[in-house]
All heavy atoms as TSV, in Angstrom:
chain	resi	resn	atom	element	x	y	z
A	1	MET	N	N	-12.501	-12.672	55.034
A	1	MET	CA	C	-12.864	-13.949	54.478
A	1	MET	C	C	-11.849	-15.025	54.888
A	1	MET	O	O	-12.233	-16.142	55.179
A	1	MET	CB	C	-12.920	-13.808	52.948
A	1	MET	CG	C	-13.454	-15.009	52.267
A	1	MET	SD	S	-15.179	-15.183	52.691
A	1	MET	CE	C	-15.531	-16.701	51.942
A	2	PHE	N	N	-10.569	-14.657	54.915
A	2	PHE	CA	C	-9.527	-15.600	55.316
A	2	PHE	C	C	-9.726	-16.025	56.772
A	2	PHE	O	O	-9.552	-17.196	57.112
A	2	PHE	CB	C	-8.151	-14.967	55.122
A	2	PHE	CG	C	-7.017	-15.877	55.504
A	2	PHE	CD1	C	-6.731	-17.005	54.762
A	2	PHE	CD2	C	-6.250	-15.608	56.621
A	2	PHE	CE1	C	-5.692	-17.850	55.121
A	2	PHE	CE2	C	-5.219	-16.437	56.988
A	2	PHE	CZ	C	-4.932	-17.562	56.234
A	3	GLU	N	N	-10.101	-15.068	57.630
A	3	GLU	CA	C	-10.304	-15.392	59.041
A	3	GLU	C	C	-11.450	-16.380	59.211
A	3	GLU	O	O	-11.358	-17.305	60.015
A	3	GLU	CB	C	-10.577	-14.127	59.839
A	3	GLU	CG	C	-9.374	-13.223	59.956
A	3	GLU	CD	C	-9.680	-11.939	60.688
A	3	GLU	OE1	O	-10.852	-11.716	61.049
A	3	GLU	OE2	O	-8.744	-11.159	60.903
A	4	LEU	N	N	-12.511	-16.212	58.449
A	4	LEU	CA	C	-13.637	-17.135	58.524
A	4	LEU	C	C	-13.227	-18.530	58.075
A	4	LEU	O	O	-13.585	-19.531	58.701
A	4	LEU	CB	C	-14.793	-16.615	57.671
A	4	LEU	CG	C	-16.065	-17.436	57.677
A	4	LEU	CD1	C	-16.661	-17.481	59.074
A	4	LEU	CD2	C	-17.053	-16.861	56.703
A	5	LEU	N	N	-12.453	-18.614	57.029
A	5	LEU	CA	C	-11.960	-19.892	56.532
A	5	LEU	C	C	-11.076	-20.582	57.575
A	5	LEU	O	O	-11.196	-21.792	57.808
A	5	LEU	CB	C	-11.185	-19.702	55.229
A	5	LEU	CG	C	-10.628	-20.951	54.573
A	5	LEU	CD1	C	-11.755	-21.866	54.132
A	5	LEU	CD2	C	-9.749	-20.573	53.407
A	6	VAL	N	N	-10.213	-19.827	58.227
A	6	VAL	CA	C	-9.330	-20.391	59.247
A	6	VAL	C	C	-10.131	-20.866	60.455
A	6	VAL	O	O	-9.855	-21.932	61.009
A	6	VAL	CB	C	-8.254	-19.360	59.652
A	6	VAL	CG1	C	-7.515	-19.812	60.887
A	6	VAL	CG2	C	-7.285	-19.141	58.514
A	7	VAL	N	N	-11.144	-20.112	60.862
A	7	VAL	CA	C	-11.966	-20.526	61.999
A	7	VAL	C	C	-12.728	-21.811	61.665
A	7	VAL	O	O	-12.819	-22.719	62.500
A	7	VAL	CB	C	-12.925	-19.386	62.412
A	7	VAL	CG1	C	-13.957	-19.881	63.409
A	7	VAL	CG2	C	-12.149	-18.234	63.009
A	8	ILE	N	N	-13.258	-21.919	60.457
A	8	ILE	CA	C	-13.956	-23.140	60.050
A	8	ILE	C	C	-12.995	-24.321	60.044
A	8	ILE	O	O	-13.322	-25.404	60.539
A	8	ILE	CB	C	-14.621	-22.945	58.673
A	8	ILE	CG1	C	-15.793	-21.980	58.800
A	8	ILE	CG2	C	-15.076	-24.282	58.089
A	8	ILE	CD1	C	-16.369	-21.535	57.487
A	9	LEU	N	N	-11.799	-24.137	59.526
A	9	LEU	CA	C	-10.788	-25.184	59.524
A	9	LEU	C	C	-10.399	-25.578	60.947
A	9	LEU	O	O	-10.264	-26.761	61.262
A	9	LEU	CB	C	-9.553	-24.712	58.747
A	9	LEU	CG	C	-8.448	-25.722	58.509
A	9	LEU	CD1	C	-8.952	-26.857	57.636
A	9	LEU	CD2	C	-7.266	-25.038	57.850
A	10	PHE	N	N	-10.264	-24.596	61.826
A	10	PHE	CA	C	-9.929	-24.850	63.226
A	10	PHE	C	C	-11.016	-25.697	63.891
A	10	PHE	O	O	-10.721	-26.679	64.566
A	10	PHE	CB	C	-9.768	-23.516	63.963
A	10	PHE	CG	C	-9.412	-23.656	65.410
A	10	PHE	CD1	C	-8.098	-23.806	65.802
A	10	PHE	CD2	C	-10.387	-23.635	66.393
A	10	PHE	CE1	C	-7.762	-23.921	67.140
A	10	PHE	CE2	C	-10.064	-23.754	67.722
A	10	PHE	CZ	C	-8.752	-23.900	68.101
A	11	VAL	N	N	-12.265	-25.319	63.696
A	11	VAL	CA	C	-13.376	-26.052	64.314
A	11	VAL	C	C	-13.452	-27.471	63.771
A	11	VAL	O	O	-13.703	-28.420	64.522
A	11	VAL	CB	C	-14.706	-25.291	64.107
A	11	VAL	CG1	C	-15.899	-26.124	64.510
A	11	VAL	CG2	C	-14.686	-23.980	64.882
A	12	TRP	N	N	-13.199	-27.651	62.466
A	12	TRP	CA	C	-13.245	-28.982	61.884
A	12	TRP	C	C	-12.153	-29.875	62.481
A	12	TRP	O	O	-12.423	-31.008	62.892
A	12	TRP	CB	C	-13.098	-28.886	60.367
A	12	TRP	CG	C	-13.181	-30.203	59.679
A	12	TRP	CD1	C	-14.289	-30.990	59.540
A	12	TRP	CD2	C	-12.107	-30.905	59.072
A	12	TRP	NE1	N	-13.960	-32.135	58.859
A	12	TRP	CE2	C	-12.640	-32.114	58.555
A	12	TRP	CE3	C	-10.760	-30.637	58.903
A	12	TRP	CZ2	C	-11.845	-33.032	57.891
A	12	TRP	CZ3	C	-9.983	-31.561	58.231
A	12	TRP	CH2	C	-10.533	-32.745	57.739
A	13	PHE	N	N	-10.916	-29.373	62.547
A	13	PHE	CA	C	-9.831	-30.148	63.154
A	13	PHE	C	C	-10.081	-30.383	64.640
A	13	PHE	O	O	-9.805	-31.456	65.162
A	13	PHE	CB	C	-8.483	-29.442	62.987
A	13	PHE	CG	C	-7.784	-29.747	61.704
A	13	PHE	CD1	C	-7.302	-28.729	60.906
A	13	PHE	CD2	C	-7.585	-31.040	61.287
A	13	PHE	CE1	C	-6.650	-28.992	59.730
A	13	PHE	CE2	C	-6.923	-31.328	60.106
A	13	PHE	CZ	C	-6.461	-30.295	59.313
A	14	PHE	N	N	-10.598	-29.376	65.338
A	14	PHE	CA	C	-10.844	-29.493	66.766
A	14	PHE	C	C	-11.882	-30.579	67.039
A	14	PHE	O	O	-11.709	-31.404	67.934
A	14	PHE	CB	C	-11.309	-28.150	67.329
A	14	PHE	CG	C	-11.321	-28.095	68.823
A	14	PHE	CD1	C	-10.140	-27.971	69.521
A	14	PHE	CD2	C	-12.504	-28.157	69.529
A	14	PHE	CE1	C	-10.143	-27.907	70.904
A	14	PHE	CE2	C	-12.519	-28.096	70.899
A	14	PHE	CZ	C	-11.332	-27.968	71.597
A	15	GLY	N	N	-12.963	-30.608	66.253
A	15	GLY	CA	C	-13.983	-31.634	66.433
A	15	GLY	C	C	-13.445	-33.024	66.170
A	15	GLY	O	O	-13.725	-33.966	66.921
A	16	GLY	N	N	-12.651	-33.174	65.118
A	16	GLY	CA	C	-12.056	-34.477	64.826
A	16	GLY	C	C	-11.085	-34.919	65.909
A	16	GLY	O	O	-11.052	-36.095	66.290
A	17	ALA	N	N	-10.310	-34.007	66.419
A	17	ALA	CA	C	-9.357	-34.351	67.468
A	17	ALA	C	C	-10.066	-34.710	68.770
A	17	ALA	O	O	-9.632	-35.619	69.478
A	17	ALA	CB	C	-8.385	-33.202	67.695
A	18	ILE	N	N	-11.162	-34.017	69.072
A	18	ILE	CA	C	-11.920	-34.355	70.286
A	18	ILE	C	C	-12.524	-35.756	70.161
A	18	ILE	O	O	-12.488	-36.545	71.120
A	18	ILE	CB	C	-13.020	-33.302	70.546
A	18	ILE	CG1	C	-12.404	-31.976	70.967
A	18	ILE	CG2	C	-14.028	-33.784	71.579
A	18	ILE	CD1	C	-11.726	-32.000	72.317
A	19	ARG	N	N	-13.076	-36.078	68.990
A	19	ARG	CA	C	-13.632	-37.426	68.785
A	19	ARG	C	C	-12.549	-38.491	68.946
A	19	ARG	O	O	-12.774	-39.533	69.563
A	19	ARG	CB	C	-14.277	-37.529	67.416
A	19	ARG	CG	C	-15.635	-36.882	67.333
A	19	ARG	CD	C	-16.353	-37.236	66.044
A	19	ARG	NE	N	-15.698	-36.692	64.864
A	19	ARG	CZ	C	-15.852	-35.448	64.407
A	19	ARG	NH1	N	-16.628	-34.617	65.056
A	19	ARG	NH2	N	-15.231	-35.047	63.315
A	20	LEU	N	N	-11.372	-38.236	68.391
A	20	LEU	CA	C	-10.279	-39.202	68.538
A	20	LEU	C	C	-9.791	-39.286	69.973
A	20	LEU	O	O	-9.437	-40.365	70.451
A	20	LEU	CB	C	-9.126	-38.827	67.615
A	20	LEU	CG	C	-9.337	-39.092	66.135
A	20	LEU	CD1	C	-8.184	-38.498	65.335
A	20	LEU	CD2	C	-9.447	-40.567	65.872
A	21	ALA	N	N	-9.767	-38.154	70.669
A	21	ALA	CA	C	-9.312	-38.152	72.065
A	21	ALA	C	C	-10.259	-38.937	72.949
A	21	ALA	O	O	-9.832	-39.595	73.906
A	21	ALA	CB	C	-9.173	-36.728	72.577
A	22	LEU	N	N	-11.537	-38.894	72.651
A	22	LEU	CA	C	-12.486	-39.652	73.453
A	22	LEU	C	C	-12.357	-41.152	73.217
A	22	LEU	O	O	-12.642	-41.951	74.109
A	22	LEU	CB	C	-13.919	-39.196	73.151
A	22	LEU	CG	C	-14.258	-37.786	73.634
A	22	LEU	CD1	C	-15.644	-37.392	73.169
A	22	LEU	CD2	C	-14.139	-37.676	75.144
A	23	ARG	N	N	-11.910	-41.547	72.029
A	23	ARG	CA	C	-11.723	-42.970	71.746
A	23	ARG	C	C	-10.373	-43.499	72.239
A	23	ARG	O	O	-10.225	-44.702	72.452
A	23	ARG	CB	C	-11.834	-43.231	70.249
A	23	ARG	CG	C	-13.257	-43.162	69.764
A	23	ARG	CD	C	-13.396	-43.764	68.414
A	23	ARG	NE	N	-12.708	-42.916	67.420
A	23	ARG	CZ	C	-12.474	-43.277	66.188
A	23	ARG	NH1	N	-12.830	-44.459	65.772
A	23	ARG	NH2	N	-11.877	-42.456	65.345
A	24	ALA	N	N	-9.401	-42.625	72.392
A	24	ALA	CA	C	-8.061	-43.064	72.794
A	24	ALA	C	C	-8.024	-43.356	74.289
A	24	ALA	O	O	-8.755	-42.759	75.080
A	24	ALA	CB	C	-7.036	-41.986	72.461
A	25	THR	N	N	-7.167	-44.281	74.665
A	25	THR	CA	C	-6.975	-44.552	76.077
A	25	THR	C	C	-6.025	-43.513	76.644
A	25	THR	O	O	-5.342	-42.804	75.916
A	25	THR	CB	C	-6.366	-45.955	76.278
A	25	THR	OG1	O	-5.122	-46.016	75.597
A	25	THR	CG2	C	-7.290	-47.022	75.752
A	26	TRP	N	N	-5.994	-43.408	77.951
A	26	TRP	CA	C	-5.086	-42.451	78.571
A	26	TRP	C	C	-3.655	-42.872	78.296
A	26	TRP	O	O	-3.311	-44.028	78.371
A	26	TRP	CB	C	-5.305	-42.378	80.079
A	26	TRP	CG	C	-6.479	-41.530	80.403
A	26	TRP	CD1	C	-7.711	-41.960	80.768
A	26	TRP	CD2	C	-6.536	-40.116	80.352
A	26	TRP	NE1	N	-8.536	-40.897	80.939
A	26	TRP	CE2	C	-7.843	-39.752	80.695
A	26	TRP	CE3	C	-5.630	-39.118	80.026
A	26	TRP	CZ2	C	-8.257	-38.426	80.743
A	26	TRP	CZ3	C	-6.038	-37.803	80.076
A	26	TRP	CH2	C	-7.327	-37.466	80.436
A	27	GLY	N	N	-2.874	-41.947	77.964
A	27	GLY	CA	C	-1.478	-42.214	77.674
A	27	GLY	C	C	-0.783	-40.921	77.302
A	27	GLY	O	O	-1.348	-39.826	77.422
A	28	LEU	N	N	0.423	-41.054	76.846
A	28	LEU	CA	C	1.221	-39.890	76.499
A	28	LEU	C	C	0.607	-39.108	75.344
A	28	LEU	O	O	0.626	-37.875	75.334
A	28	LEU	CB	C	2.642	-40.327	76.151
A	28	LEU	CG	C	3.668	-39.228	75.951
A	28	LEU	CD1	C	3.755	-38.354	77.198
A	28	LEU	CD2	C	5.008	-39.803	75.631
A	29	ALA	N	N	0.018	-39.792	74.380
A	29	ALA	CA	C	-0.586	-39.105	73.229
A	29	ALA	C	C	-1.774	-38.261	73.653
A	29	ALA	O	O	-1.952	-37.134	73.179
A	29	ALA	CB	C	-1.018	-40.122	72.181
A	30	LYS	N	N	-2.598	-38.779	74.543
A	30	LYS	CA	C	-3.774	-38.027	74.992
A	30	LYS	C	C	-3.355	-36.822	75.836
A	30	LYS	O	O	-3.956	-35.753	75.731
A	30	LYS	CB	C	-4.714	-38.939	75.773
A	30	LYS	CG	C	-6.093	-38.366	75.922
A	30	LYS	CD	C	-7.052	-39.434	76.376
A	30	LYS	CE	C	-8.461	-38.875	76.383
A	30	LYS	NZ	N	-9.436	-39.890	76.712
A	31	ILE	N	N	-2.320	-36.966	76.622
A	31	ILE	CA	C	-1.821	-35.851	77.421
A	31	ILE	C	C	-1.223	-34.779	76.512
A	31	ILE	O	O	-1.477	-33.583	76.694
A	31	ILE	CB	C	-0.803	-36.352	78.461
A	31	ILE	CG1	C	-1.506	-37.225	79.500
A	31	ILE	CG2	C	-0.090	-35.182	79.137
A	31	ILE	CD1	C	-0.580	-37.974	80.410
A	32	ALA	N	N	-0.450	-35.198	75.513
A	32	ALA	CA	C	0.137	-34.238	74.569
A	32	ALA	C	C	-0.949	-33.516	73.782
A	32	ALA	O	O	-0.868	-32.302	73.573
A	32	ALA	CB	C	1.087	-34.959	73.613
A	33	ALA	N	N	-1.981	-34.232	73.368
A	33	ALA	CA	C	-3.085	-33.603	72.644
A	33	ALA	C	C	-3.830	-32.620	73.551
A	33	ALA	O	O	-4.240	-31.543	73.105
A	33	ALA	CB	C	-4.033	-34.660	72.111
A	34	GLY	N	N	-3.998	-32.960	74.800
A	34	GLY	CA	C	-4.655	-32.045	75.742
A	34	GLY	C	C	-3.872	-30.749	75.918
A	34	GLY	O	O	-4.457	-29.662	75.986
A	35	ILE	N	N	-2.564	-30.859	75.978
A	35	ILE	CA	C	-1.725	-29.664	76.084
A	35	ILE	C	C	-1.836	-28.819	74.824
A	35	ILE	O	O	-1.947	-27.587	74.892
A	35	ILE	CB	C	-0.265	-30.066	76.377
A	35	ILE	CG1	C	-0.151	-30.651	77.782
A	35	ILE	CG2	C	0.672	-28.867	76.223
A	35	ILE	CD1	C	1.179	-31.297	78.083
A	36	LEU	N	N	-1.838	-29.463	73.663
A	36	LEU	CA	C	-1.981	-28.720	72.406
A	36	LEU	C	C	-3.345	-28.045	72.312
A	36	LEU	O	O	-3.453	-26.927	71.815
A	36	LEU	CB	C	-1.756	-29.649	71.219
A	36	LEU	CG	C	-0.319	-30.113	71.019
A	36	LEU	CD1	C	-0.251	-31.163	69.936
A	36	LEU	CD2	C	0.580	-28.944	70.692
A	37	PHE	N	N	-4.414	-28.711	72.799
A	37	PHE	CA	C	-5.732	-28.079	72.829
A	37	PHE	C	C	-5.701	-26.847	73.716
A	37	PHE	O	O	-6.256	-25.805	73.368
A	37	PHE	CB	C	-6.790	-29.024	73.386
A	37	PHE	CG	C	-7.155	-30.161	72.498
A	37	PHE	CD1	C	-7.633	-31.338	73.033
A	37	PHE	CD2	C	-7.039	-30.078	71.126
A	37	PHE	CE1	C	-7.983	-32.399	72.233
A	37	PHE	CE2	C	-7.382	-31.134	70.313
A	37	PHE	CZ	C	-7.854	-32.301	70.870
A	38	ALA	N	N	-5.081	-26.981	74.881
A	38	ALA	CA	C	-5.039	-25.872	75.829
A	38	ALA	C	C	-4.261	-24.680	75.277
A	38	ALA	O	O	-4.539	-23.539	75.638
A	38	ALA	CB	C	-4.419	-26.340	77.143
A	39	LEU	N	N	-3.307	-24.907	74.418
A	39	LEU	CA	C	-2.552	-23.816	73.806
A	39	LEU	C	C	-3.247	-23.248	72.572
A	39	LEU	O	O	-3.121	-22.064	72.272
A	39	LEU	CB	C	-1.155	-24.302	73.406
A	39	LEU	CG	C	-0.215	-24.666	74.538
A	39	LEU	CD1	C	1.058	-25.278	73.975
A	39	LEU	CD2	C	0.101	-23.451	75.370
A	40	ALA	N	N	-3.977	-24.084	71.850
A	40	ALA	CA	C	-4.544	-23.669	70.567
A	40	ALA	C	C	-5.760	-22.764	70.707
A	40	ALA	O	O	-5.905	-21.800	69.959
A	40	ALA	CB	C	-4.909	-24.890	69.737
A	41	VAL	N	N	-6.650	-23.053	71.644
A	41	VAL	CA	C	-7.878	-22.262	71.753
A	41	VAL	C	C	-7.582	-20.811	72.147
A	41	VAL	O	O	-8.044	-19.889	71.471
A	41	VAL	CB	C	-8.877	-22.941	72.712
A	41	VAL	CG1	C	-10.090	-22.072	72.945
A	41	VAL	CG2	C	-9.312	-24.280	72.147
A	42	PRO	N	N	-6.803	-20.559	73.208
A	42	PRO	CA	C	-6.476	-19.155	73.484
A	42	PRO	C	C	-5.638	-18.525	72.370
A	42	PRO	O	O	-5.774	-17.335	72.079
A	42	PRO	CB	C	-5.672	-19.196	74.788
A	42	PRO	CG	C	-5.919	-20.519	75.369
A	42	PRO	CD	C	-6.299	-21.427	74.257
A	43	GLY	N	N	-4.802	-19.339	71.724
A	43	GLY	CA	C	-4.006	-18.832	70.612
A	43	GLY	C	C	-4.870	-18.358	69.459
A	43	GLY	O	O	-4.601	-17.331	68.840
A	44	LEU	N	N	-5.944	-19.089	69.168
A	44	LEU	CA	C	-6.867	-18.672	68.115
A	44	LEU	C	C	-7.542	-17.362	68.480
A	44	LEU	O	O	-7.651	-16.463	67.651
A	44	LEU	CB	C	-7.918	-19.749	67.856
A	44	LEU	CG	C	-8.961	-19.382	66.802
A	44	LEU	CD1	C	-8.325	-19.386	65.421
A	44	LEU	CD2	C	-10.135	-20.308	66.847
A	45	ILE	N	N	-7.979	-17.236	69.708
A	45	ILE	CA	C	-8.654	-16.013	70.147
A	45	ILE	C	C	-7.713	-14.815	70.077
A	45	ILE	O	O	-8.080	-13.758	69.569
A	45	ILE	CB	C	-9.227	-16.204	71.565
A	45	ILE	CG1	C	-10.344	-17.254	71.532
A	45	ILE	CG2	C	-9.757	-14.899	72.120
A	45	ILE	CD1	C	-10.793	-17.722	72.879
A	46	VAL	N	N	-6.487	-14.982	70.548
A	46	VAL	CA	C	-5.514	-13.888	70.503
A	46	VAL	C	C	-5.196	-13.505	69.067
A	46	VAL	O	O	-5.149	-12.312	68.726
A	46	VAL	CB	C	-4.225	-14.272	71.276
A	46	VAL	CG1	C	-3.102	-13.301	71.007
A	46	VAL	CG2	C	-4.513	-14.348	72.762
A	47	CYS	N	N	-5.004	-14.491	68.211
A	47	CYS	CA	C	-4.691	-14.189	66.810
A	47	CYS	C	C	-5.861	-13.529	66.100
A	47	CYS	O	O	-5.666	-12.677	65.241
A	47	CYS	CB	C	-4.273	-15.451	66.073
A	47	CYS	SG	S	-2.619	-16.019	66.510
A	48	LEU	N	N	-7.091	-13.920	66.439
A	48	LEU	CA	C	-8.251	-13.276	65.827
A	48	LEU	C	C	-8.374	-11.823	66.253
A	48	LEU	O	O	-8.720	-10.953	65.462
A	48	LEU	CB	C	-9.534	-14.025	66.187
A	48	LEU	CG	C	-9.856	-15.260	65.371
A	48	LEU	CD1	C	-11.066	-15.971	65.954
A	48	LEU	CD2	C	-10.105	-14.910	63.932
A	49	LEU	N	N	-8.099	-11.559	67.528
A	49	LEU	CA	C	-8.275	-10.200	68.044
A	49	LEU	C	C	-7.136	-9.265	67.674
A	49	LEU	O	O	-7.366	-8.099	67.352
A	49	LEU	CB	C	-8.439	-10.235	69.569
A	49	LEU	CG	C	-9.714	-10.889	70.082
A	49	LEU	CD1	C	-9.702	-10.915	71.599
A	49	LEU	CD2	C	-10.945	-10.167	69.576
A	50	PHE	N	N	-5.903	-9.748	67.733
A	50	PHE	CA	C	-4.765	-8.846	67.619
A	50	PHE	C	C	-3.919	-9.024	66.356
A	50	PHE	O	O	-3.369	-8.064	65.862
A	50	PHE	CB	C	-3.844	-8.988	68.834
A	50	PHE	CG	C	-4.531	-8.646	70.116
A	50	PHE	CD1	C	-4.770	-9.612	71.071
A	50	PHE	CD2	C	-4.955	-7.353	70.369
A	50	PHE	CE1	C	-5.403	-9.309	72.246
A	50	PHE	CE2	C	-5.600	-7.039	71.547
A	50	PHE	CZ	C	-5.827	-8.020	72.493
A	51	ALA	N	N	-3.792	-10.232	65.865
A	51	ALA	CA	C	-2.836	-10.452	64.777
A	51	ALA	C	C	-3.530	-10.575	63.430
A	51	ALA	O	O	-3.585	-9.620	62.667
A	51	ALA	CB	C	-2.011	-11.700	65.065
A	52	GLY	N	N	-4.065	-11.717	63.132
A	52	GLY	CA	C	-4.684	-11.949	61.827
A	52	GLY	C	C	-3.659	-12.445	60.822
A	52	GLY	O	O	-2.490	-12.671	61.124
A	53	GLY	N	N	-4.113	-12.602	59.604
A	53	GLY	CA	C	-3.220	-13.037	58.538
A	53	GLY	C	C	-2.717	-14.450	58.728
A	53	GLY	O	O	-3.421	-15.335	59.171
A	54	VAL	N	N	-1.469	-14.650	58.390
A	54	VAL	CA	C	-0.862	-15.980	58.415
A	54	VAL	C	C	-0.696	-16.487	59.851
A	54	VAL	O	O	-0.672	-17.697	60.081
A	54	VAL	CB	C	0.497	-15.942	57.670
A	54	VAL	CG1	C	1.195	-17.266	57.727
A	54	VAL	CG2	C	0.283	-15.529	56.230
A	55	LEU	N	N	-0.625	-15.594	60.827
A	55	LEU	CA	C	-0.503	-16.037	62.217
A	55	LEU	C	C	-1.713	-16.836	62.678
A	55	LEU	O	O	-1.632	-17.586	63.643
A	55	LEU	CB	C	-0.301	-14.840	63.143
A	55	LEU	CG	C	1.077	-14.200	63.106
A	55	LEU	CD1	C	1.118	-12.995	64.033
A	55	LEU	CD2	C	2.144	-15.187	63.498
A	56	LEU	N	N	-2.850	-16.689	61.988
A	56	LEU	CA	C	-4.028	-17.476	62.340
A	56	LEU	C	C	-3.819	-18.957	62.089
A	56	LEU	O	O	-4.509	-19.790	62.652
A	56	LEU	CB	C	-5.245	-16.999	61.548
A	56	LEU	CG	C	-5.920	-15.746	62.061
A	56	LEU	CD1	C	-6.940	-15.271	61.059
A	56	LEU	CD2	C	-6.563	-15.997	63.390
A	57	LEU	N	N	-2.882	-19.292	61.235
A	57	LEU	CA	C	-2.639	-20.702	60.936
A	57	LEU	C	C	-1.881	-21.412	62.054
A	57	LEU	O	O	-1.844	-22.640	62.088
A	57	LEU	CB	C	-1.884	-20.831	59.619
A	57	LEU	CG	C	-2.676	-20.377	58.388
A	57	LEU	CD1	C	-1.801	-20.474	57.155
A	57	LEU	CD2	C	-3.931	-21.190	58.218
A	58	LEU	N	N	-1.286	-20.682	62.978
A	58	LEU	CA	C	-0.567	-21.300	64.094
A	58	LEU	C	C	-1.487	-22.150	64.970
A	58	LEU	O	O	-1.180	-23.320	65.222
A	58	LEU	CB	C	0.158	-20.230	64.922
A	58	LEU	CG	C	0.961	-20.731	66.097
A	58	LEU	CD1	C	2.124	-21.588	65.617
A	58	LEU	CD2	C	1.465	-19.573	66.912
A	59	PRO	N	N	-2.638	-21.636	65.457
A	59	PRO	CA	C	-3.530	-22.503	66.241
A	59	PRO	C	C	-4.081	-23.677	65.432
A	59	PRO	O	O	-4.259	-24.767	65.965
A	59	PRO	CB	C	-4.664	-21.572	66.676
A	59	PRO	CG	C	-4.158	-20.202	66.509
A	59	PRO	CD	C	-3.106	-20.259	65.462
A	60	VAL	N	N	-4.335	-23.459	64.156
A	60	VAL	CA	C	-4.812	-24.555	63.313
A	60	VAL	C	C	-3.724	-25.630	63.214
A	60	VAL	O	O	-4.009	-26.824	63.260
A	60	VAL	CB	C	-5.217	-24.033	61.910
A	60	VAL	CG1	C	-5.526	-25.185	60.984
A	60	VAL	CG2	C	-6.398	-23.098	62.018
A	61	GLY	N	N	-2.482	-25.216	63.122
A	61	GLY	CA	C	-1.374	-26.170	63.093
A	61	GLY	C	C	-1.257	-26.961	64.383
A	61	GLY	O	O	-0.963	-28.162	64.357
A	62	LEU	N	N	-1.486	-26.315	65.514
A	62	LEU	CA	C	-1.439	-27.021	66.797
A	62	LEU	C	C	-2.523	-28.086	66.880
A	62	LEU	O	O	-2.274	-29.210	67.325
A	62	LEU	CB	C	-1.588	-26.027	67.956
A	62	LEU	CG	C	-0.420	-25.093	68.206
A	62	LEU	CD1	C	-0.782	-24.056	69.256
A	62	LEU	CD2	C	0.794	-25.870	68.651
A	63	ILE	N	N	-3.732	-27.721	66.460
A	63	ILE	CA	C	-4.827	-28.695	66.493
A	63	ILE	C	C	-4.578	-29.813	65.482
A	63	ILE	O	O	-4.851	-30.980	65.753
A	63	ILE	CB	C	-6.173	-27.999	66.235
A	63	ILE	CG1	C	-6.523	-27.104	67.426
A	63	ILE	CG2	C	-7.294	-28.999	65.999
A	63	ILE	CD1	C	-6.728	-27.841	68.726
A	64	ALA	N	N	-4.054	-29.472	64.308
A	64	ALA	CA	C	-3.743	-30.496	63.319
A	64	ALA	C	C	-2.670	-31.450	63.843
A	64	ALA	O	O	-2.728	-32.662	63.604
A	64	ALA	CB	C	-3.292	-29.860	62.014
A	65	LEU	N	N	-1.713	-30.923	64.588
A	65	LEU	CA	C	-0.682	-31.764	65.194
A	65	LEU	C	C	-1.295	-32.699	66.235
A	65	LEU	O	O	-0.970	-33.894	66.272
A	65	LEU	CB	C	0.397	-30.886	65.826
A	65	LEU	CG	C	1.577	-31.603	66.460
A	65	LEU	CD1	C	2.344	-32.386	65.411
A	65	LEU	CD2	C	2.481	-30.592	67.131
A	66	ALA	N	N	-2.194	-32.183	67.061
A	66	ALA	CA	C	-2.870	-33.017	68.055
A	66	ALA	C	C	-3.696	-34.091	67.363
A	66	ALA	O	O	-3.709	-35.254	67.788
A	66	ALA	CB	C	-3.769	-32.164	68.944
A	67	TRP	N	N	-4.377	-33.727	66.279
A	67	TRP	CA	C	-5.184	-34.671	65.523
A	67	TRP	C	C	-4.294	-35.772	64.944
A	67	TRP	O	O	-4.634	-36.943	64.995
A	67	TRP	CB	C	-5.934	-33.931	64.425
A	67	TRP	CG	C	-6.860	-34.784	63.637
A	67	TRP	CD1	C	-8.089	-35.227	64.011
A	67	TRP	CD2	C	-6.628	-35.308	62.326
A	67	TRP	NE1	N	-8.632	-35.973	63.006
A	67	TRP	CE2	C	-7.753	-36.049	61.966
A	67	TRP	CE3	C	-5.577	-35.209	61.437
A	67	TRP	CZ2	C	-7.852	-36.686	60.747
A	67	TRP	CZ3	C	-5.684	-35.856	60.233
A	67	TRP	CH2	C	-6.812	-36.576	59.899
A	68	GLY	N	N	-3.137	-35.392	64.416
A	68	GLY	CA	C	-2.217	-36.374	63.865
A	68	GLY	C	C	-1.667	-37.330	64.902
A	68	GLY	O	O	-1.546	-38.534	64.653
A	69	ILE	N	N	-1.332	-36.809	66.072
A	69	ILE	CA	C	-0.829	-37.657	67.149
A	69	ILE	C	C	-1.901	-38.662	67.569
A	69	ILE	O	O	-1.634	-39.857	67.729
A	69	ILE	CB	C	-0.379	-36.813	68.359
A	69	ILE	CG1	C	0.890	-36.031	68.007
A	69	ILE	CG2	C	-0.157	-37.673	69.580
A	69	ILE	CD1	C	1.277	-35.004	69.063
A	70	LEU	N	N	-3.132	-38.178	67.751
A	70	LEU	CA	C	-4.203	-39.079	68.169
A	70	LEU	C	C	-4.572	-40.072	67.085
A	70	LEU	O	O	-4.890	-41.216	67.372
A	70	LEU	CB	C	-5.430	-38.255	68.573
A	70	LEU	CG	C	-5.278	-37.472	69.881
A	70	LEU	CD1	C	-6.444	-36.521	70.049
A	70	LEU	CD2	C	-5.175	-38.417	71.070
A	71	LYS	N	N	-4.540	-39.645	65.831
A	71	LYS	CA	C	-4.876	-40.550	64.727
A	71	LYS	C	C	-3.852	-41.673	64.619
A	71	LYS	O	O	-4.198	-42.803	64.303
A	71	LYS	CB	C	-4.920	-39.737	63.416
A	71	LYS	CG	C	-5.428	-40.487	62.256
A	71	LYS	CD	C	-6.905	-40.751	62.387
A	71	LYS	CE	C	-7.418	-41.350	61.096
A	71	LYS	NZ	N	-8.791	-41.743	61.207
A	72	ALA	N	N	-2.609	-41.374	64.921
A	72	ALA	CA	C	-1.580	-42.405	64.872
A	72	ALA	C	C	-1.759	-43.440	65.982
A	72	ALA	O	O	-1.354	-44.595	65.826
A	72	ALA	CB	C	-0.198	-41.762	64.979
A	73	CYS	N	N	-2.373	-43.038	67.076
A	73	CYS	CA	C	-2.539	-43.938	68.217
A	73	CYS	C	C	-3.838	-44.736	68.188
A	73	CYS	O	O	-3.962	-45.723	68.902
A	73	CYS	CB	C	-2.467	-43.149	69.514
A	73	CYS	SG	S	-0.834	-42.493	69.822
A	74	VAL	N	N	-4.800	-44.290	67.410
A	74	VAL	CA	C	-6.108	-44.971	67.402
A	74	VAL	C	C	-6.184	-45.910	66.226
A	74	VAL	O	O	-5.701	-45.810	65.212
A	74	VAL	CB	C	-7.265	-43.959	67.349
A	74	VAL	CG1	C	-8.585	-44.644	67.132
A	74	VAL	CG2	C	-7.296	-43.166	68.633
């Protein structure tokens, strides 16, 4: 049940960050958010398959950080 909750939270943050990234102009914030996206998606898959538990919050934290960076710039 915890894994399902984390995946839903991840998708919600990911969708919000993508919407903000599309509205933002190219710059350092968009590049940093792109790097965080590239690290978070494989991180979620690895944590779902091998780890679980609290480690699942790491990819959610990366996406939340990207969302925060983009929200500050838009």
